[in-house]
ZAFITOR-41049 format. One record per residue (C-alpha): x, y, z; residue in one letter; residue number from 1. Coordinates in pm, whole numbers, m for minus. Layout:
- east / north / up / code / pos
- X / Y / Z / A / NUM
...
This chain:
- east / north / up / code / pos
- 6334 / m1282 / 4807 / M / 1
- 6529 / m1487 / 4553 / N / 2
- 6588 / m1372 / 4197 / S / 3
- 6553 / m1705 / 4019 / T / 4
- 6478 / m2068 / 4088 / I / 5
- 6852 / m2147 / 4093 / V / 6
- 6922 / m1881 / 4354 / S / 7
- 6640 / m2026 / 4561 / Y / 8
- 6799 / m2370 / 4538 / F / 9
- 7124 / m2219 / 4667 / S / 10
- 6951 / m2139 / 4998 / T / 11
- 6841 / m2498 / 5060 / L / 12
- 7048 / m2708 / 5307 / P / 13
- 7125 / m2985 / 5055 / F / 14
- 7256 / m2747 / 4786 / Y / 15
- 7624 / m2804 / 4865 / N / 16
- 7580 / m3181 / 4846 / H / 17
- 7420 / m3152 / 4501 / I / 18
- 7696 / m2920 / 4377 / I / 19
- 7955 / m3161 / 4511 / G / 20
- 7792 / m3444 / 4318 / F / 21
- 7787 / m3242 / 3994 / F / 22
- 8149 / m3135 / 4047 / N / 23
- 8249 / m3498 / 4082 / S / 24
- 8089 / m3569 / 3744 / L / 25
- 8174 / m3255 / 3545 / F / 26
- 8467 / m3102 / 3731 / G / 27
- 8482 / m2724 / 3752 / E / 28
- 8178 / m2697 / 3522 / N / 29
- 7958 / m2882 / 3771 / G / 30
- 7781 / m2572 / 3901 / Q / 31
- 7709 / m2449 / 3548 / M / 32
- 7570 / m2789 / 3446 / V / 33
- 7355 / m2795 / 3761 / F / 34
- 7213 / m2449 / 3683 / A / 35
- 7135 / m2553 / 3323 / F / 36
- 6969 / m2872 / 3446 / T / 37
- 6748 / m2685 / 3694 / V / 38
- 6650 / m2426 / 3432 / Y / 39
- 6575 / m2695 / 3174 / F / 40
- 6359 / m2902 / 3410 / I / 41
- 6177 / m2592 / 3542 / A / 42
- 6113 / m2460 / 3188 / A / 43
- 5991 / m2802 / 3074 / F / 44
- 5747 / m2826 / 3367 / I / 45
- 5620 / m2468 / 3331 / V / 46
- 5567 / m2496 / 2954 / V / 47
- 5383 / m2826 / 2982 / N / 48
- 5165 / m2710 / 3272 / I / 49
- 5077 / m2390 / 3088 / L / 50
- 4999 / m2592 / 2775 / S / 51
- 4757 / m2799 / 2982 / A / 52
- 4611 / m2477 / 3126 / V / 53
- 4565 / m2349 / 2770 / G / 54
- 4378 / m2667 / 2679 / G / 55
- 4168 / m2651 / 2993 / L / 56
- 4092 / m2289 / 2906 / G / 57
- 3884 / m2409 / 2611 / T / 58
- 3692 / m2638 / 2847 / Y / 59
- 3645 / m2357 / 3101 / A / 60
- 3522 / m2124 / 2828 / E / 61
- 3260 / m2375 / 2712 / R / 62
- 3140 / m2449 / 3064 / K / 63
- 3128 / m2085 / 3175 / I / 64
- 2955 / m1972 / 2856 / S / 65
- 2706 / m2257 / 2893 / A / 66
- 2636 / m2156 / 3250 / D / 67
- 2583 / m1792 / 3149 / L / 68
- 2340 / m1903 / 2877 / Q / 69
- 2160 / m2168 / 3089 / A / 70
- 2309 / m2457 / 2890 / R / 71
- 2501 / m2768 / 2999 / I / 72
- 2818 / m2753 / 2793 / G / 73
- 3057 / m3048 / 2746 / P / 74
- 2932 / m3347 / 2946 / N / 75
- 3013 / m3659 / 2744 / R / 76
- 3393 / m3706 / 2737 / V / 77
- 3513 / m3779 / 3090 / G / 78
- 3355 / m3664 / 3418 / P / 79
- 3157 / m3345 / 3349 / Y / 80
- 3317 / m3341 / 3002 / G / 81
- 3656 / m3243 / 3144 / I / 82
- 3845 / m3452 / 2887 / L / 83
- 3686 / m3266 / 2597 / Q / 84
- 4003 / m3065 / 2537 / F / 85
- 4199 / m3390 / 2496 / L / 86
- 3942 / m3513 / 2245 / A / 87
- 3980 / m3184 / 2056 / D / 88
- 4358 / m3228 / 2055 / G / 89
- 4333 / m3579 / 1913 / V / 90
- 4087 / m3456 / 1650 / K / 91
- 4324 / m3176 / 1541 / M / 92
- 4619 / m3415 / 1520 / I / 93
- 4421 / m3650 / 1294 / L / 94
- 4286 / m3379 / 1063 / K / 95
- 4444 / m3331 / 722 / E / 96
- 4701 / m3052 / 692 / D / 97
- 4585 / m2842 / 398 / I / 98
- 4782 / m2556 / 241 / I / 99
- 4593 / m2318 / 8 / P / 100
- 4714 / m2293 / m350 / R / 101
- 4914 / m1973 / m389 / G / 102
- 4996 / m1942 / m17 / A / 103
- 5344 / m1848 / 99 / D / 104
- 5440 / m2188 / 239 / K / 105
- 5726 / m2073 / 459 / F / 106
- 5527 / m1795 / 629 / L / 107
- 5220 / m2020 / 643 / F / 108
- 5422 / m2279 / 839 / Y / 109
- 5611 / m2019 / 1041 / F / 110
- 5321 / m1804 / 1172 / A / 111
- 5171 / m2057 / 1421 / P / 112
- 5520 / m2140 / 1553 / M / 113
- 5595 / m1770 / 1598 / L / 114
- 5273 / m1726 / 1796 / A / 115
- 5369 / m2009 / 2032 / L / 116
- 5726 / m1880 / 2059 / L / 117
- 5609 / m1532 / 2156 / G / 118
- 5377 / m1667 / 2426 / V / 119
- 5611 / m1925 / 2577 / F / 120
- 5902 / m1677 / 2582 / A / 121
- 5704 / m1460 / 2824 / T / 122
- 5704 / m1741 / 3079 / L / 123
- 6075 / m1675 / 3142 / A / 124
- 5997 / m1370 / 3356 / V / 125
- 5652 / m1458 / 3491 / L / 126
- 5690 / m1466 / 3874 / P / 127
- 5493 / m1762 / 4012 / F / 128
- 5658 / m1722 / 4354 / S / 129
- 5966 / m1567 / 4511 / S / 130
- 6157 / m1885 / 4433 / G / 131
- 5992 / m1993 / 4107 / L / 132
- 6094 / m1755 / 3834 / A / 133
- 6314 / m1871 / 3550 / L / 134
- 6497 / m1540 / 3532 / T / 135
- 6483 / m1196 / 3690 / N / 136
- 6558 / m923 / 3438 / L / 137
- 6589 / m562 / 3551 / N / 138
- 6375 / m479 / 3246 / I / 139
- 6145 / m778 / 3295 / G / 140
- 5822 / m596 / 3206 / V / 141
- 5964 / m448 / 2886 / F / 142
- 6103 / m787 / 2787 / Y / 143
- 5757 / m935 / 2833 / L / 144
- 5597 / m660 / 2623 / L / 145
- 5859 / m709 / 2350 / A / 146
- 5834 / m1086 / 2311 / V / 147
- 5454 / m1092 / 2349 / S / 148
- 5432 / m855 / 2051 / S / 149
- 5555 / m1146 / 1838 / L / 150
- 5200 / m1283 / 1864 / V / 151
- 5072 / m979 / 1679 / G / 152
- 5329 / m1033 / 1405 / I / 153
- 5224 / m1399 / 1385 / A / 154
- 4859 / m1299 / 1347 / V / 155
- 4943 / m1067 / 1059 / F / 156
- 5175 / m1317 / 890 / L / 157
- 4915 / m1592 / 923 / G / 158
- 4657 / m1377 / 748 / G / 159
- 4897 / m1251 / 484 / Y / 160
- 5050 / m1588 / 398 / A / 161
- 4718 / m1766 / 344 / A / 162
- 4641 / m1584 / 15 / N / 163
- 4281 / m1519 / 125 / S / 164
- 4108 / m1184 / 145 / K / 165
- 3925 / m1283 / 464 / W / 166
- 4248 / m1393 / 630 / S / 167
- 4430 / m1079 / 513 / L / 168
- 4160 / m852 / 655 / L / 169
- 4177 / m1035 / 986 / G / 170
- 4556 / m1012 / 993 / G / 171
- 4550 / m637 / 919 / M / 172
- 4290 / m583 / 1190 / R / 173
- 4502 / m780 / 1435 / G / 174
- 4819 / m584 / 1356 / A / 175
- 4652 / m243 / 1388 / S / 176
- 4467 / m343 / 1703 / Q / 177
- 4765 / m491 / 1886 / I / 178
- 5001 / m208 / 1793 / I / 179
- 4747 / 54 / 1902 / S / 180
- 4655 / m96 / 2237 / Y / 181
- 5018 / m149 / 2333 / E / 182
- 5033 / 226 / 2397 / I / 183
- 4785 / 254 / 2689 / P / 184
- 4903 / m82 / 2828 / V / 185
- 5267 / 30 / 2836 / T / 186
- 5182 / 369 / 2985 / I / 187
- 4974 / 202 / 3258 / S / 188
- 5272 / m20 / 3341 / I / 189
- 5498 / 287 / 3358 / L / 190
- 5264 / 440 / 3617 / A / 191
- 5318 / 137 / 3840 / I / 192
- 5692 / 148 / 3771 / A / 193
- 5700 / 507 / 3897 / V / 194
- 5554 / 398 / 4231 / L / 195
- 5765 / 84 / 4271 / S / 196
- 6095 / 232 / 4153 / G / 197
- 6176 / m35 / 3894 / G / 198
- 6044 / m242 / 3605 / I / 199
- 6160 / m583 / 3721 / S / 200
- 5891 / m808 / 3861 / F / 201
- 6065 / m851 / 4196 / D / 202
- 6060 / m471 / 4240 / K / 203
- 5698 / m442 / 4131 / L / 204
- 5577 / m721 / 4361 / I / 205
- 5815 / m636 / 4646 / G / 206
- 5661 / m287 / 4669 / A / 207
- 5324 / m444 / 4749 / Q / 208
- 5195 / m657 / 5036 / G / 209
- 4975 / m956 / 5092 / G / 210
- 4663 / m769 / 5204 / F / 211
- 4432 / m597 / 4952 / P / 212
- 4495 / m249 / 5094 / H / 213
- 4866 / m302 / 5017 / E / 214
- 4805 / m377 / 4650 / W / 215
- 4875 / m114 / 4387 / F / 216
- 4517 / m128 / 4258 / V / 217
- 4408 / 41 / 4583 / F / 218
- 4720 / 254 / 4627 / H / 219
- 4566 / 575 / 4490 / N / 220
- 4282 / 678 / 4254 / P / 221
- 4513 / 684 / 3952 / F / 222
- 4627 / 323 / 3991 / T / 223
- 4267 / 213 / 4048 / F / 224
- 4165 / 359 / 3713 / V / 225
- 4492 / 237 / 3562 / G / 226
- 4403 / m122 / 3644 / F / 227
- 4090 / m106 / 3428 / F / 228
- 4281 / 70 / 3149 / V / 229
- 4545 / m203 / 3158 / F / 230
- 4290 / m484 / 3170 / F / 231
- 4089 / m339 / 2882 / T / 232
- 4405 / m301 / 2676 / G / 233
- 4506 / m657 / 2764 / A / 234
- 4173 / m785 / 2630 / L / 235
- 4244 / m610 / 2302 / A / 236
- 4603 / m738 / 2296 / E / 237
- 4481 / m1096 / 2322 / T / 238
- 4207 / m1044 / 2059 / N / 239
- 3933 / m1127 / 2306 / R / 240
- 3574 / m1009 / 2274 / A / 241
- 3456 / m740 / 2255 / P / 242
- 3786 / m682 / 2071 / F / 243
- 3789 / m1004 / 1865 / D / 244
- 3788 / m827 / 1528 / L / 245
- 4085 / m1029 / 1390 / P / 246
- 3859 / m1340 / 1407 / E / 247
- 3507 / m1198 / 1370 / A / 248
- 3329 / m1521 / 1271 / E / 249
- 3019 / m1336 / 1151 / S / 250
- 3223 / m1122 / 911 / E / 251
- 3550 / m1298 / 822 / L / 252
- 3459 / m1668 / 863 / V / 253
- 3740 / m1709 / 1116 / S / 254
- 3971 / m1422 / 1029 / G / 255
- 4345 / m1468 / 1012 / Y / 256
- 4328 / m1845 / 1078 / N / 257
- 4050 / m1926 / 828 / T / 258
- 4275 / m2133 / 600 / E / 259
- 4450 / m2321 / 881 / Y / 260
- 4358 / m2679 / 961 / T / 261
- 4459 / m2942 / 1214 / G / 262
- 4733 / m2867 / 1463 / M / 263
- 4835 / m2542 / 1294 / R / 264
- 4490 / m2408 / 1381 / F / 265
- 4533 / m2561 / 1726 / G / 266
- 4864 / m2379 / 1778 / F / 267
- 4693 / m2043 / 1727 / F / 268
- 4419 / m2141 / 1972 / A / 269
- 4672 / m2266 / 2227 / L / 270
- 4875 / m1945 / 2196 / A / 271
- 4561 / m1739 / 2260 / E / 272
- 4459 / m1923 / 2575 / Y / 273
- 4812 / m1933 / 2720 / V / 274
- 4849 / m1562 / 2644 / E / 275
- 4530 / m1493 / 2838 / I / 276
- 4685 / m1667 / 3141 / F / 277
- 5005 / m1464 / 3098 / V / 278
- 4835 / m1124 / 3076 / V / 279
- 4613 / m1211 / 3373 / C / 280
- 4927 / m1312 / 3564 / G / 281
- 5093 / m983 / 3472 / V / 282
- 4783 / m792 / 3588 / A / 283
- 4796 / m983 / 3917 / A / 284
- 5167 / m905 / 3957 / A / 285
- 5130 / m536 / 3874 / L / 286
- 4811 / m448 / 4059 / F / 287
- 4703 / m734 / 4290 / L / 288
- 5016 / m810 / 4488 / G / 289
- 5134 / m1098 / 4269 / G / 290
- 5238 / m1396 / 4479 / Y / 291
- 5242 / m1206 / 4809 / R / 292
- 5041 / m1365 / 5092 / V / 293
- 4923 / m1202 / 5417 / P / 294
- 5187 / m1188 / 5690 / F / 295
- 5434 / m1351 / 5442 / D / 296
- 5325 / m1690 / 5574 / L / 297
- 5591 / m1954 / 5529 / G / 298
- 5849 / m1708 / 5399 / G / 299
- 6095 / m1872 / 5162 / D / 300
- 6034 / m2223 / 5294 / T / 301
- 5884 / m2490 / 5070 / L / 302
- 5545 / m2439 / 5240 / I / 303
- 5575 / m2068 / 5177 / G / 304
- 5652 / m2132 / 4810 / Q / 305
- 5337 / m2342 / 4772 / F / 306
- 5132 / m2069 / 4941 / L / 307
- 5280 / m1806 / 4710 / Q / 308
- 5214 / m2016 / 4400 / I / 309
- 4858 / m2072 / 4521 / G / 310
- 4811 / m1697 / 4575 / S / 311
- 4943 / m1610 / 4229 / F / 312
- 4746 / m1881 / 4048 / V / 313
- 4423 / m1798 / 4234 / T / 314
- 4439 / m1429 / 4142 / K / 315
- 4530 / m1515 / 3784 / T / 316
- 4246 / m1764 / 3740 / L / 317
- 3993 / m1519 / 3887 / L / 318
- 4096 / m1268 / 3622 / L / 319
- 4084 / m1550 / 3365 / Y / 320
- 3722 / m1606 / 3461 / Y / 321
- 3648 / m1235 / 3414 / V / 322
- 3801 / m1247 / 3064 / V / 323
- 3568 / m1533 / 2968 / I / 324
- 3276 / m1363 / 3141 / W / 325
- 3330 / m1042 / 2940 / V / 326
- 3346 / m1234 / 2612 / R / 327
- 3003 / m1385 / 2659 / W / 328
- 2847 / m1062 / 2789 / T / 329
- 2949 / m775 / 2560 / L / 330
- 2891 / m748 / 2182 / P / 331
- 3174 / m702 / 1932 / R / 332
- 3278 / m346 / 1851 / L / 333
- 3316 / m193 / 1507 / R / 334
- 3666 / m113 / 1384 / V / 335
- 3618 / 262 / 1420 / D / 336
- 3480 / 218 / 1771 / Q / 337
- 3775 / m1 / 1864 / L / 338
- 4028 / 261 / 1754 / M / 339
- 3828 / 546 / 1907 / M / 340
- 3832 / 377 / 2248 / I / 341
- 4209 / 335 / 2227 / C / 342
- 4320 / 673 / 2097 / W / 343
- 4046 / 905 / 2226 / K / 344
- 3990 / 754 / 2568 / Y / 345
- 4233 / 491 / 2698 / L / 346
- 4557 / 658 / 2585 / T / 347
- 4475 / 1004 / 2730 / P / 348
- 4349 / 843 / 3052 / I / 349
- 4668 / 636 / 3078 / A / 350
- 4884 / 948 / 3031 / I / 351
- 4679 / 1131 / 3294 / F / 352
- 4723 / 841 / 3535 / N / 353
- 5100 / 839 / 3476 / L / 354
- 5125 / 1209 / 3557 / V / 355
- 4892 / 1160 / 3853 / G / 356
- 5105 / 878 / 3997 / C / 357
- 5417 / 1092 / 3963 / A / 358
- 5239 / 1379 / 4142 / F / 359
- 5116 / 1142 / 4415 / W / 360
- 5469 / 1008 / 4465 / L / 361
- 5608 / 1359 / 4518 / V / 362
- 5318 / 1504 / 4714 / K / 363
- 5253 / 1214 / 4954 / F / 364
- 5597 / 1051 / 4952 / D / 365
- 5456 / 740 / 4784 / G / 366
- 5222 / 649 / 5071 / R / 367
- 4895 / 478 / 4985 / S / 368
- 4545 / 609 / 5051 / M / 369
- 4507 / 358 / 5333 / F / 370
- 4820 / 481 / 5510 / N / 371
- 4715 / 843 / 5470 / L / 372
- 4370 / 774 / 5614 / I / 373
- 4500 / 563 / 5902 / M / 374
- 4765 / 819 / 5993 / N / 375
């Protein structure tokens, strides 16, 4: 397993030839320039692909919701309406950029950028395969939790800066909701860290296998319940229904982004849909084996990398579908119900699961239920 995309390149047979070429151009700094070039190209590709995935997420949401409600959905722009998200992007670019009178202009401009920054910064540690990760931090999960919390700050700032009571209420709801649900999410991650022996993504995924019975979700009863606690908390973290109180169209017009127009509104929407992909990818990495494939087919070869990317993306998109499915199935909760679920139920359950995983590790030497039954 390779730590980063650069370390994976160092295992390829033509690596020395490339380094020699860069050394001939930049002298002793050739290897450093090569590493920067690889990181820059990889980051550029990942950010642009995920931006397209965020746009396609709006199309997927419309099609899936239409299917659930026996409607057609987008079907005019492009085959099956698949270019609808491009039409929406063009429409947002052409719309007038309006700033409310009395708004804090700096914060009003800064909030959508902060939301995008917080989401795209998480892509640095997201493990698409054993050879496609921009960096491998030994505190990778905590880094992801830290930078993703910037989205919550952006939601609050967007509501506060707009000088609108509806926006302010939505921003305050978003701040309280995101801060609260970070607790059970973090504790659920710690339970997995106890079993894997680390909080870097290579440790978390390396402790699992390619078959379902080797995934942490089926490791023991506590991790099975922990998966649903984590996924529920992730829904609240991304402001998705039934936890979409920061938007709440029927109550707050559009919540924290009511006063935003054009691409500034689009940046908030893009950040939301990319964040959904990220949290689904994290759930896949923590509980569903991440990029691992059965029998480690292909290994670290290029074919193996494509298989691993396919495994990771497939699991992530399946969870993405569930997120959309839940939105169009369950009704919105009240504020008091939202907080009650977090503090009275999810947080105590997450603490119980953490203690249970520690007990399981000591009592059964970390072996899974499948291994215990088969032995």
